[in-house]
N, C-alpha and C positions, 0 to 999 in steps of 0.2 A: 505493500500499499504506499501511496506516495500522497502526502499533502498536496492542496491546490496551491499553497504558496512556495512548495519546494520543487514544482514543475518547471523546466525550462526548456528553451527551444532545442529541438533534437531528439527530446526523450520519446520512447516508444512506449505508448499506454494501450492497455487491454480494454477496450470498451464495447459491450455487448458482443464479447467473445470474438473480437476481431482486433488486429494490431493497427493502431493509429500514430502515425507520426505527427508530434507537435511543430508545426511549420512556423506560427508565430504566436507570441504571447504579450498579452498586455494586462496590468492591475489597473484598477480604477476603485478608487474610494469615494463612495456617495457622500454628499454634503448633508444629508438627512440624519439626524441624530439617530443613534442606535442601529443605523444600517451598518452591514458588514462588508468587509472588502470583496469585490468581485474579481475574479481572474477570467479574462477572456481569452480564448485560443482559436486558433485557425488551425484545424487538425485535417491529415490526410490518410485517408483508408489505404494501408499498403497493399491489400489484395485487389481492390477495384479501382483504385485512383481517384475515389471521389473525395471532394473536399468538404467540410462542415465546419461551420462556427459553433463553438460549445461554451457556455459560461458556468464557472463553478463558484460557490460561496467560499470565503476565506477558510472555513471549518472543515469542508468536504474533502475526501480523499478518492484517489482512483488507482486502481491496481495496474502496476507496471507489466508490459508484455513480457512474456517469457520467451526471448529472443535469444539466439545463438550467433555469434560473429565468427566466421572463418575466413582465414587468407585463401584467396584464390588467384590465378594468373590467367591473363586473357591469352589465347593461342593464336587464333586466326578467325577470319570470318569468311563465309562462303554462302553466296547469294543472301538470303535473309536470315541465315542462322549463324550464330555468334559462339565460338567454341572457347570454353573455360576449363582448366583443371584445379581441382583441390588441392593447396599446397601440402596437407596433412596426409591425404589418404591416395592422393594421385588419381583419383577418379577423375573422368573428364565428364562434362555434361554441356549441353547447347542451349542457348536462349533465342527465341524469336526477335526480331529486329523491334517490333511494337512493344515488347517487355521493356528494352532497353531505353526506347526514346531517344531524346536527346544526348543521352550519355554515351551513345555509340560514336557521337563525333570526337571523342577524346581517347578512344581505344587504339592503343598500337601494341604490336606483338611484343610478348614479354612483359607488359604493364601488371604490376601486381596492385589488387586492389581487394575489397572485402564483400563477402557475401553475408546477407542476413536470413538467417532461417527461423521460421516460426512454426511450431509443432512439426519439426522435421522437413518442412517444404520451403523452398527458396521463394522469398517474396521482394527482396530487393537486392540491387547491387550498389556499393557506396564506393565512389571514386574518391581517390586522394585529392586534396585540396588544389594542388597544382600538378600539371603533367608537362613534359618536355615533347616540343613537336618541331618538326622542321618546316621552314617557310619554303613552300614550293614554287610560290607566283607572288610576285609584287612589283610595284611601280619602280622606276629608279628613284635614287634618292633626290628630295626636293631641294632645288637650290634657292637661296635668298629666303631662307625661313625668318620670321619675324619673330618678336618677343613672345608671342602667344604659342603655345605648343601646337603643333600640327601633327596629325595623324594622316596614315594612308592605308587603304585597304590591302590585304594580305591573305593568300589561300594557304592553308597547312596541308600536311601530308593525308591528313584525313578527310579533308574536303571542307573542313571547318573555316569559314570567313571571319576574320577579327581586323581591328584598327590596330595598327603597330606604329612606332615612332618612325620618322623619316631616314633614319641613319641605316636600317635594317634592309638587308638584301636577300635574294633567293639563295637558299642551300644554308643559312643559318639556323641554328637551334634556338628555340625560345622557351621559356617557361608561361605556361597560360592558366588561369585560374578557373578550374571547372565550375564554379558556382555562378559565374557570371560572364565567362568566354572573355575575359579581359587580360591582355597582354601584362605580364609581371616583370620580366627581365630576360635580358639575352644569356644564353647559357655559355659560360666561360669554358673553353676547351682545354 
């Protein structure tokens, strides 16, 4: 059991027998006397992908989902199937492209990530915060840069398109934030 005031973003809760990820959370203290603290959450059902807004009072509590995290490695993708290997048991399994969604844009051979199991079945794949990708196509360096930061579009090895600083060229490796598809830094060789 976890108290409403102890819940934080990223927690996985068991609500009505299903695992729900806390995507966003805010607290609100009503101004009326005697009113209790309200904890407002935006939660995502990890089995269906459905979002829901839920409000708890300060004294309420919710069960934590009994989830297991395991290290996995991305092996390859073929058509609409993405192959992974469990790093402990060396078992291989595949996931459909619709299961991965936008996360597939960050997967390169050999990438280590974590799987999330609920009651023994896979419900989610958790990417690392940053991944290293190669810039395959970008415009030449921008001449005459002004005092303002300028960015230019770049296509990465997985097909992901992001904005990068003007000094980057094709063939360079960069770190990309997987939470918002943002350039982080150039990888030093």
